[in-house]
All heavy atoms as TSV, in Angstrom:
chain	resi	resn	atom	element	x	y	z
A	1	MET	N	N	124.304	127.701	105.824
A	1	MET	CA	C	124.618	126.857	104.637
A	1	MET	C	C	123.237	126.207	104.187
A	1	MET	O	O	122.539	125.764	104.985
A	1	MET	CB	C	125.566	125.757	105.126
A	1	MET	CG	C	125.960	124.896	103.901
A	1	MET	SD	S	127.224	123.691	104.574
A	1	MET	CE	C	127.991	123.454	103.025
A	2	GLU	N	N	123.071	126.302	102.795
A	2	GLU	CA	C	121.832	125.697	102.226
A	2	GLU	C	C	121.903	124.111	102.115
A	2	GLU	O	O	123.010	123.569	102.028
A	2	GLU	CB	C	121.687	126.258	100.843
A	2	GLU	CG	C	121.210	127.718	100.848
A	2	GLU	CD	C	120.867	128.156	99.384
A	2	GLU	OE1	O	120.585	127.332	98.619
A	2	GLU	OE2	O	121.265	129.275	99.104
A	3	ASP	N	N	120.715	123.566	102.251
A	3	ASP	CA	C	120.619	122.078	102.084
A	3	ASP	C	C	120.655	121.911	100.549
A	3	ASP	O	O	119.977	122.383	99.798
A	3	ASP	CB	C	119.174	121.688	102.643
A	3	ASP	CG	C	119.085	120.172	102.449
A	3	ASP	OD1	O	120.028	119.493	102.078
A	3	ASP	OD2	O	117.973	119.690	102.731
A	4	SER	N	N	121.621	121.052	100.115
A	4	SER	CA	C	121.891	120.896	98.735
A	4	SER	C	C	121.072	119.630	98.227
A	4	SER	O	O	121.272	119.094	97.140
A	4	SER	CB	C	123.469	120.567	98.424
A	4	SER	OG	O	123.843	119.463	99.231
A	5	THR	N	N	120.211	119.105	99.055
A	5	THR	CA	C	119.372	118.011	98.464
A	5	THR	C	C	118.429	118.358	97.387
A	5	THR	O	O	117.737	119.351	97.503
A	5	THR	CB	C	118.511	117.481	99.717
A	5	THR	OG1	O	119.325	117.067	100.825
A	5	THR	CG2	C	117.685	116.184	99.221
A	6	ASN	N	N	118.492	117.669	96.313
A	6	ASN	CA	C	117.733	118.036	95.157
A	6	ASN	C	C	116.307	117.270	95.274
A	6	ASN	O	O	116.218	116.101	95.057
A	6	ASN	CB	C	118.303	117.572	93.883
A	6	ASN	CG	C	117.579	118.041	92.709
A	6	ASN	OD1	O	116.622	118.389	92.710
A	6	ASN	ND2	N	118.235	117.953	91.562
A	7	THR	N	N	115.203	117.951	95.693
A	7	THR	CA	C	113.973	117.370	95.921
A	7	THR	C	C	113.220	117.212	94.595
A	7	THR	O	O	112.241	116.483	94.630
A	7	THR	CB	C	113.069	118.212	96.929
A	7	THR	OG1	O	113.040	119.590	96.406
A	7	THR	CG2	C	113.789	118.199	98.257
A	8	GLN	N	N	113.533	117.851	93.646
A	8	GLN	CA	C	112.854	117.824	92.299
A	8	GLN	C	C	113.269	116.564	91.549
A	8	GLN	O	O	112.439	115.996	90.969
A	8	GLN	CB	C	113.169	119.138	91.437
A	8	GLN	CG	C	112.733	120.431	92.015
A	8	GLN	CD	C	111.176	120.419	92.065
A	8	GLN	OE1	O	110.516	119.728	91.322
A	8	GLN	NE2	N	110.702	121.137	93.065
A	9	ASN	N	N	114.595	116.116	91.724
A	9	ASN	CA	C	115.053	114.924	91.047
A	9	ASN	C	C	115.704	114.026	92.054
A	9	ASN	O	O	116.892	113.923	91.958
A	9	ASN	CB	C	115.976	115.357	89.838
A	9	ASN	CG	C	115.161	116.086	88.770
A	9	ASN	OD1	O	114.195	115.649	88.352
A	9	ASN	ND2	N	115.828	117.185	88.346
A	10	PRO	N	N	114.923	113.244	92.716
A	10	PRO	CA	C	115.476	112.369	93.711
A	10	PRO	C	C	116.272	111.293	92.954
A	10	PRO	O	O	116.216	110.975	91.874
A	10	PRO	CB	C	114.302	111.739	94.545
A	10	PRO	CG	C	113.075	111.997	93.682
A	10	PRO	CD	C	113.495	113.107	92.748
A	11	ALA	N	N	117.294	110.722	93.729
A	11	ALA	CA	C	118.113	109.726	93.329
A	11	ALA	C	C	117.403	108.601	92.898
A	11	ALA	O	O	116.372	108.164	93.561
A	11	ALA	CB	C	119.142	109.325	94.324
A	12	PRO	N	N	117.699	107.841	91.652
A	12	PRO	CA	C	116.973	106.769	91.294
A	12	PRO	C	C	116.771	105.714	92.268
A	12	PRO	O	O	115.760	104.971	92.380
A	12	PRO	CB	C	117.717	106.229	90.107
A	12	PRO	CG	C	118.496	107.323	89.673
A	12	PRO	CD	C	118.807	108.147	90.887
A	13	SER	N	N	117.683	105.490	93.224
A	13	SER	CA	C	117.580	104.385	94.192
A	13	SER	C	C	116.577	104.778	95.207
A	13	SER	O	O	116.184	103.876	96.076
A	13	SER	CB	C	118.945	104.115	94.781
A	13	SER	OG	O	119.420	105.419	95.560
A	14	SER	N	N	116.110	106.012	95.315
A	14	SER	CA	C	115.092	106.283	96.314
A	14	SER	C	C	113.746	106.407	95.812
A	14	SER	O	O	112.742	106.742	96.441
A	14	SER	CB	C	115.389	107.654	96.932
A	14	SER	OG	O	115.305	108.687	95.916
A	15	LEU	N	N	113.558	105.888	94.383
A	15	LEU	CA	C	112.260	105.861	93.839
A	15	LEU	C	C	111.753	104.362	93.604
A	15	LEU	O	O	112.619	103.550	93.371
A	15	LEU	CB	C	112.362	106.574	92.418
A	15	LEU	CG	C	112.539	107.896	92.413
A	15	LEU	CD1	C	112.750	108.472	91.110
A	15	LEU	CD2	C	111.490	108.745	93.149
A	16	ASN	N	N	110.422	104.168	93.698
A	16	ASN	CA	C	109.857	102.865	93.477
A	16	ASN	C	C	108.783	103.096	92.368
A	16	ASN	O	O	108.248	104.150	92.143
A	16	ASN	CB	C	109.303	102.394	94.777
A	16	ASN	CG	C	110.131	101.837	95.764
A	16	ASN	OD1	O	111.115	101.173	95.388
A	16	ASN	ND2	N	109.896	102.130	96.943
A	17	THR	N	N	108.610	102.028	91.635
A	17	THR	CA	C	107.548	102.088	90.608
A	17	THR	C	C	106.339	101.099	91.069
A	17	THR	O	O	106.659	100.154	91.421
A	17	THR	CB	C	108.074	101.522	89.241
A	17	THR	OG1	O	109.155	102.410	88.874
A	17	THR	CG2	C	107.099	101.578	88.128
A	18	LEU	N	N	105.178	101.585	90.976
A	18	LEU	CA	C	104.071	100.827	91.294
A	18	LEU	C	C	103.606	99.971	90.260
A	18	LEU	O	O	103.232	100.383	89.223
A	18	LEU	CB	C	102.860	101.779	91.772
A	18	LEU	CG	C	101.671	101.116	92.279
A	18	LEU	CD1	C	101.818	100.310	93.541
A	18	LEU	CD2	C	100.635	102.244	92.617
A	19	LEU	N	N	103.625	98.565	90.449
A	19	LEU	CA	C	103.276	97.615	89.558
A	19	LEU	C	C	101.938	96.928	90.002
A	19	LEU	O	O	101.752	96.638	91.243
A	19	LEU	CB	C	104.232	96.497	89.307
A	19	LEU	CG	C	105.515	97.003	88.771
A	19	LEU	CD1	C	106.560	95.860	88.759
A	19	LEU	CD2	C	105.520	97.598	87.426
A	20	VAL	N	N	100.969	96.552	89.037
A	20	VAL	CA	C	99.854	95.917	89.512
A	20	VAL	C	C	99.435	94.810	88.473
A	20	VAL	O	O	100.025	94.870	87.331
A	20	VAL	CB	C	98.617	96.850	89.476
A	20	VAL	CG1	C	98.667	98.044	90.555
A	20	VAL	CG2	C	98.414	97.509	88.114
A	21	PHE	N	N	98.660	93.864	88.958
A	21	PHE	CA	C	98.322	92.733	88.075
A	21	PHE	C	C	96.953	93.062	87.416
A	21	PHE	O	O	96.089	93.436	88.254
A	21	PHE	CB	C	98.263	91.318	88.876
A	21	PHE	CG	C	97.775	90.276	88.089
A	21	PHE	CD1	C	98.643	89.754	87.221
A	21	PHE	CD2	C	96.520	89.763	88.298
A	21	PHE	CE1	C	98.172	88.576	86.410
A	21	PHE	CE2	C	96.029	88.658	87.400
A	21	PHE	CZ	C	96.942	88.129	86.536
A	22	ASN	N	N	96.828	93.016	86.130
A	22	ASN	CA	C	95.544	93.335	85.398
A	22	ASN	C	C	94.948	91.903	85.195
A	22	ASN	O	O	95.359	91.152	84.393
A	22	ASN	CB	C	95.895	94.003	84.249
A	22	ASN	CG	C	94.669	94.346	83.403
A	22	ASN	OD1	O	93.515	93.809	83.577
A	22	ASN	ND2	N	94.746	95.406	82.661
A	23	PRO	N	N	93.815	91.720	85.873
A	23	PRO	CA	C	93.156	90.392	85.682
A	23	PRO	C	C	92.566	90.099	84.196
A	23	PRO	O	O	92.411	89.012	83.792
A	23	PRO	CB	C	92.146	90.254	86.830
A	23	PRO	CG	C	91.911	91.710	87.210
A	23	PRO	CD	C	93.104	92.356	86.851
A	24	LYS	N	N	92.203	91.398	83.639
A	24	LYS	CA	C	91.692	91.108	82.314
A	24	LYS	C	C	92.723	90.752	81.228
A	24	LYS	O	O	92.431	89.865	80.340
A	24	LYS	CB	C	91.134	92.536	81.827
A	24	LYS	CG	C	89.876	92.974	82.570
A	24	LYS	CD	C	89.405	94.359	82.204
A	24	LYS	CE	C	88.206	94.779	83.010
A	24	LYS	NZ	N	87.763	96.183	82.677
A	25	THR	N	N	93.905	91.213	81.377
A	25	THR	CA	C	94.973	90.896	80.401
A	25	THR	C	C	95.862	89.762	80.884
A	25	THR	O	O	96.799	89.170	80.162
A	25	THR	CB	C	95.809	92.029	80.046
A	25	THR	OG1	O	96.471	92.580	81.246
A	25	THR	CG2	C	94.994	93.233	79.450
A	26	GLN	N	N	95.638	89.489	82.264
A	26	GLN	CA	C	96.658	88.439	82.937
A	26	GLN	C	C	98.088	88.876	82.825
A	26	GLN	O	O	98.958	88.064	82.728
A	26	GLN	CB	C	96.450	87.058	82.295
A	26	GLN	CG	C	94.925	86.423	82.465
A	26	GLN	CD	C	94.721	86.066	83.872
A	26	GLN	OE1	O	95.436	85.539	84.458
A	26	GLN	NE2	N	93.687	86.679	84.447
A	27	LYS	N	N	98.351	90.239	82.887
A	27	LYS	CA	C	99.743	90.685	82.842
A	27	LYS	C	C	100.042	91.779	84.058
A	27	LYS	O	O	99.072	92.243	84.447
A	27	LYS	CB	C	99.990	91.390	81.516
A	27	LYS	CG	C	99.974	90.421	80.320
A	27	LYS	CD	C	100.388	91.180	79.028
A	27	LYS	CE	C	100.261	90.159	77.892
A	27	LYS	NZ	N	100.745	90.756	76.649
A	28	ILE	N	N	101.161	91.805	84.268
A	28	ILE	CA	C	101.614	92.882	85.278
A	28	ILE	C	C	101.938	94.183	84.550
A	28	ILE	O	O	102.644	94.048	83.568
A	28	ILE	CB	C	102.865	92.471	86.105
A	28	ILE	CG1	C	102.640	91.175	86.909
A	28	ILE	CG2	C	103.421	93.530	86.926
A	28	ILE	CD1	C	103.797	90.613	87.628
A	29	GLU	N	N	101.336	95.134	85.011
A	29	GLU	CA	C	101.413	96.423	84.221
A	29	GLU	C	C	101.962	97.568	85.250
A	29	GLU	O	O	101.823	97.347	86.447
A	29	GLU	CB	C	100.147	96.964	83.718
A	29	GLU	CG	C	99.563	95.923	82.710
A	29	GLU	CD	C	98.183	96.204	82.100
A	29	GLU	OE1	O	97.510	96.985	82.714
A	29	GLU	OE2	O	97.944	95.866	80.969
A	30	ALA	N	N	102.520	98.715	84.760
A	30	ALA	CA	C	102.895	99.681	85.651
A	30	ALA	C	C	101.812	100.726	85.750
A	30	ALA	O	O	101.148	101.044	84.599
A	30	ALA	CB	C	104.192	100.339	84.936
A	31	VAL	N	N	101.722	101.292	86.788
A	31	VAL	CA	C	100.728	102.364	87.030
A	31	VAL	C	C	101.206	103.621	86.468
A	31	VAL	O	O	102.375	104.057	86.658
A	31	VAL	CB	C	100.315	102.656	88.580
A	31	VAL	CG1	C	99.350	103.838	88.671
A	31	VAL	CG2	C	99.703	101.314	89.201
A	32	LYS	N	N	100.338	104.327	85.650
A	32	LYS	CA	C	100.710	105.609	85.057
A	32	LYS	C	C	100.205	106.733	85.782
A	32	LYS	O	O	100.877	107.694	86.227
A	32	LYS	CB	C	100.132	105.624	83.653
A	32	LYS	CG	C	100.423	106.830	82.730
A	32	LYS	CD	C	99.775	106.688	81.240
A	32	LYS	CE	C	99.993	108.008	80.561
A	32	LYS	NZ	N	99.429	107.903	79.205
A	33	THR	N	N	98.860	106.712	86.160
A	33	THR	CA	C	98.272	107.773	87.023
A	33	THR	C	C	97.157	107.115	87.645
A	33	THR	O	O	96.730	105.974	87.530
A	33	THR	CB	C	97.630	108.829	86.076
A	33	THR	OG1	O	96.675	108.397	85.218
A	33	THR	CG2	C	98.582	109.594	85.373
A	34	ILE	N	N	96.606	107.903	88.676
A	34	ILE	CA	C	95.380	107.538	89.488
A	34	ILE	C	C	94.552	108.681	89.378
A	34	ILE	O	O	94.799	109.847	89.802
A	34	ILE	CB	C	95.783	107.272	91.005
A	34	ILE	CG1	C	96.850	106.178	91.100
A	34	ILE	CG2	C	94.428	106.899	91.699
A	34	ILE	CD1	C	97.356	106.045	92.462
A	35	ASP	N	N	93.286	108.444	88.832
A	35	ASP	CA	C	92.377	109.532	88.510
A	35	ASP	C	C	91.635	109.875	89.806
A	35	ASP	O	O	91.887	109.359	90.957
A	35	ASP	CB	C	91.419	109.178	87.377
A	35	ASP	CG	C	90.381	108.083	87.801
A	35	ASP	OD1	O	90.239	107.702	88.889
A	35	ASP	OD2	O	89.840	107.532	86.765
A	36	GLY	N	N	90.720	110.879	89.766
A	36	GLY	CA	C	90.025	111.398	90.837
A	36	GLY	C	C	89.161	110.392	91.644
A	36	GLY	O	O	88.855	110.549	92.670
A	37	LYS	N	N	88.650	109.460	90.912
A	37	LYS	CA	C	87.892	108.362	91.430
A	37	LYS	C	C	88.600	107.249	92.093
A	37	LYS	O	O	88.064	106.422	92.629
A	37	LYS	CB	C	86.952	107.654	90.321
A	37	LYS	CG	C	85.908	108.741	89.743
A	37	LYS	CD	C	85.081	108.072	88.657
A	37	LYS	CE	C	84.253	109.005	87.950
A	37	LYS	NZ	N	83.404	108.303	86.905
A	38	GLY	N	N	89.914	107.361	91.875
A	38	GLY	CA	C	90.846	106.350	92.460
A	38	GLY	C	C	91.078	105.155	91.553
A	38	GLY	O	O	91.742	104.179	91.904
A	39	ASP	N	N	90.644	105.274	90.316
A	39	ASP	CA	C	90.880	104.282	89.189
A	39	ASP	C	C	92.331	104.417	88.716
A	39	ASP	O	O	92.850	105.456	88.543
A	39	ASP	CB	C	89.930	104.344	88.165
A	39	ASP	CG	C	88.551	104.076	88.550
A	39	ASP	OD1	O	88.265	103.321	89.334
A	39	ASP	OD2	O	87.633	104.774	87.967
A	40	LEU	N	N	92.963	103.275	88.459
A	40	LEU	CA	C	94.361	103.271	87.976
A	40	LEU	C	C	94.397	103.261	86.456
A	40	LEU	O	O	93.533	102.614	85.954
A	40	LEU	CB	C	95.159	102.052	88.535
A	40	LEU	CG	C	95.089	101.817	89.964
A	40	LEU	CD1	C	95.783	100.537	90.300
A	40	LEU	CD2	C	95.865	102.942	90.734
A	41	LYS	N	N	95.265	103.990	85.930
A	41	LYS	CA	C	95.515	104.081	84.507
A	41	LYS	C	C	96.917	103.397	84.381
A	41	LYS	O	O	97.849	103.745	85.047
A	41	LYS	CB	C	95.642	105.459	83.938
A	41	LYS	CG	C	94.341	106.300	84.294
A	41	LYS	CD	C	93.105	105.711	83.523
A	41	LYS	CE	C	91.839	106.484	83.834
A	41	LYS	NZ	N	90.742	105.835	83.492
A	42	THR	N	N	96.962	102.393	83.596
A	42	THR	CA	C	98.286	101.673	83.372
A	42	THR	C	C	98.791	101.522	81.970
A	42	THR	O	O	98.089	101.849	81.124
A	42	THR	CB	C	97.992	100.093	83.791
A	42	THR	OG1	O	97.052	99.562	83.046
A	42	THR	CG2	C	97.594	100.028	85.384
A	43	VAL	N	N	100.031	101.296	82.026
A	43	VAL	CA	C	100.777	100.989	80.676
A	43	VAL	C	C	101.557	99.674	80.803
A	43	VAL	O	O	101.786	99.276	81.897
A	43	VAL	CB	C	101.670	102.241	80.289
A	43	VAL	CG1	C	100.967	103.372	80.055
A	43	VAL	CG2	C	102.774	102.478	81.421
A	44	SER	N	N	102.009	99.183	79.712
A	44	SER	CA	C	102.631	97.888	79.767
A	44	SER	C	C	104.103	98.166	80.385
A	44	SER	O	O	104.661	99.315	80.217
A	44	SER	CB	C	102.761	97.245	78.349
A	44	SER	OG	O	103.439	98.136	77.488
A	45	ASN	N	N	104.534	97.165	81.089
A	45	ASN	CA	C	105.795	97.325	81.751
A	45	ASN	C	C	106.984	97.021	80.928
A	45	ASN	O	O	107.674	96.054	80.891
A	45	ASN	CB	C	105.775	96.319	83.017
A	45	ASN	CG	C	106.958	96.424	83.850
A	45	ASN	OD1	O	107.618	97.441	83.910
A	45	ASN	ND2	N	107.209	95.499	84.703
A	46	THR	N	N	107.279	98.076	80.006
A	46	THR	CA	C	108.335	97.916	79.107
A	46	THR	C	C	109.317	99.144	79.219
A	46	THR	O	O	108.997	100.201	79.753
A	46	THR	CB	C	107.769	97.801	77.747
A	46	THR	OG1	O	107.160	99.079	77.270
A	46	THR	CG2	C	106.978	96.647	77.418
A	47	GLN	N	N	110.544	98.877	78.734
A	47	GLN	CA	C	111.511	100.033	78.785
A	47	GLN	C	C	110.873	101.267	77.919
A	47	GLN	O	O	111.177	102.472	78.344
A	47	GLN	CB	C	112.692	99.439	78.097
A	47	GLN	CG	C	113.878	100.634	78.094
A	47	GLN	CD	C	114.536	100.717	79.385
A	47	GLN	OE1	O	114.427	99.799	80.292
A	47	GLN	NE2	N	115.209	101.861	79.687
A	48	LYS	N	N	110.181	100.985	76.961
A	48	LYS	CA	C	109.628	102.054	76.076
A	48	LYS	C	C	108.820	103.045	76.873
A	48	LYS	O	O	108.706	104.207	76.649
A	48	LYS	CB	C	108.842	101.453	74.903
A	48	LYS	CG	C	108.185	102.401	73.979
A	48	LYS	CD	C	107.544	101.666	72.904
A	48	LYS	CE	C	106.059	101.991	72.977
A	48	LYS	NZ	N	105.359	101.392	71.868
A	49	ASN	N	N	107.987	102.407	77.781
A	49	ASN	CA	C	107.001	103.203	78.565
A	49	ASN	C	C	107.521	103.670	79.932
A	49	ASN	O	O	106.819	104.324	80.724
A	49	ASN	CB	C	105.832	102.355	78.862
A	49	ASN	CG	C	105.011	102.106	77.529
A	49	ASN	OD1	O	105.006	102.812	76.638
A	49	ASN	ND2	N	104.409	100.847	77.565
A	50	GLN	N	N	108.803	103.515	80.221
A	50	GLN	CA	C	109.370	103.807	81.483
A	50	GLN	C	C	109.229	105.233	81.962
A	50	GLN	O	O	109.019	105.480	83.129
A	50	GLN	CB	C	110.800	103.327	81.520
A	50	GLN	CG	C	111.410	103.446	82.956
A	50	GLN	CD	C	112.891	102.966	82.976
A	50	GLN	OE1	O	113.447	102.678	81.913
A	50	GLN	NE2	N	113.416	102.719	84.144
A	51	ASN	N	N	109.283	106.074	80.924
A	51	ASN	CA	C	109.038	107.443	81.319
A	51	ASN	C	C	107.598	107.926	81.785
A	51	ASN	O	O	107.322	108.933	82.234
A	51	ASN	CB	C	109.501	108.382	80.158
A	51	ASN	CG	C	108.557	108.249	78.923
A	51	ASN	OD1	O	107.882	107.182	78.697
A	51	ASN	ND2	N	108.477	109.208	78.126
A	52	GLN	N	N	106.663	107.030	81.499
A	52	GLN	CA	C	105.290	107.266	81.937
A	52	GLN	C	C	104.909	106.627	83.333
A	52	GLN	O	O	103.871	107.001	83.813
A	52	GLN	CB	C	104.372	106.666	80.786
A	52	GLN	CG	C	104.509	107.227	79.511
A	52	GLN	CD	C	103.522	106.556	78.545
A	52	GLN	OE1	O	102.250	106.555	78.863
A	52	GLN	NE2	N	104.043	106.034	77.414
A	53	PHE	N	N	105.854	105.850	83.891
A	53	PHE	CA	C	105.447	105.112	85.126
A	53	PHE	C	C	105.280	106.133	86.269
A	53	PHE	O	O	106.075	107.116	86.395
A	53	PHE	CB	C	106.657	104.211	85.506
A	53	PHE	CG	C	106.838	102.973	84.587
A	53	PHE	CD1	C	107.971	102.303	84.829
A	53	PHE	CD2	C	106.093	102.726	83.565
A	53	PHE	CE1	C	108.243	101.217	83.852
A	53	PHE	CE2	C	106.259	101.706	82.747
A	53	PHE	CZ	C	107.420	100.874	82.900
A	54	LEU	N	N	104.326	105.844	87.168
A	54	LEU	CA	C	104.175	106.653	88.361
A	54	LEU	C	C	105.402	106.280	89.229
A	54	LEU	O	O	105.535	105.166	89.656
A	54	LEU	CB	C	102.869	106.199	89.083
A	54	LEU	CG	C	102.544	106.771	90.385
A	54	LEU	CD1	C	102.413	108.401	90.159
A	54	LEU	CD2	C	101.306	106.306	90.887
A	55	LYS	N	N	106.137	107.322	89.614
A	55	LYS	CA	C	107.242	106.993	90.529
A	55	LYS	C	C	106.899	107.547	92.063
A	55	LYS	O	O	106.322	108.588	92.164
A	55	LYS	CB	C	108.446	107.888	90.002
A	55	LYS	CG	C	108.788	107.603	88.589
A	55	LYS	CD	C	109.957	106.662	88.365
A	55	LYS	CE	C	110.514	106.486	86.974
A	55	LYS	NZ	N	109.625	106.482	85.865
A	56	ILE	N	N	107.242	106.652	92.830
A	56	ILE	CA	C	106.956	107.006	94.396
A	56	ILE	C	C	108.340	107.072	95.089
A	56	ILE	O	O	109.140	106.205	95.109
A	56	ILE	CB	C	106.080	105.737	94.768
A	56	ILE	CG1	C	104.801	105.676	94.098
A	56	ILE	CG2	C	105.804	106.061	96.376
A	56	ILE	CD1	C	103.985	104.469	94.466
A	57	ASP	N	N	108.438	108.273	95.695
A	57	ASP	CA	C	109.585	108.523	96.509
A	57	ASP	C	C	109.578	107.825	97.814
A	57	ASP	O	O	108.511	108.076	98.500
A	57	ASP	CB	C	109.710	110.101	96.606
A	57	ASP	CG	C	111.040	110.512	97.188
A	57	ASP	OD1	O	111.965	109.674	97.735
A	57	ASP	OD2	O	111.236	111.647	97.330
A	58	LYS	N	N	110.592	107.147	98.196
A	58	LYS	CA	C	110.632	106.324	99.413
A	58	LYS	C	C	110.571	107.285	100.713
A	58	LYS	O	O	110.311	106.926	101.705
A	58	LYS	CB	C	111.731	105.321	99.514
A	58	LYS	CG	C	111.620	104.143	98.532
A	58	LYS	CD	C	112.795	103.193	99.013
A	58	LYS	CE	C	113.718	103.030	97.876
A	58	LYS	NZ	N	114.668	102.087	98.133
A	59	ASN	N	N	111.218	108.441	100.450
A	59	ASN	CA	C	111.375	109.340	101.642
A	59	ASN	C	C	110.056	110.057	101.808
A	59	ASN	O	O	109.553	110.817	102.164
A	59	ASN	CB	C	112.475	110.340	101.331
A	59	ASN	CG	C	113.773	109.672	101.126
A	59	ASN	OD1	O	113.947	108.625	101.879
A	59	ASN	ND2	N	114.583	110.110	100.239
């Protein structure tokens, strides 16, 4: 019997979004990507930008 777990699209409850405090803007922002140097690219933490958030699987 095959494992029916969908690893491509995990359940929303098993995902976390990484938020950081930006001292320049004094706001909490969502991490979009992490570049090769380890620098964070962020977007404002709004519903409009939700599809750009870096999602981290808890498993």
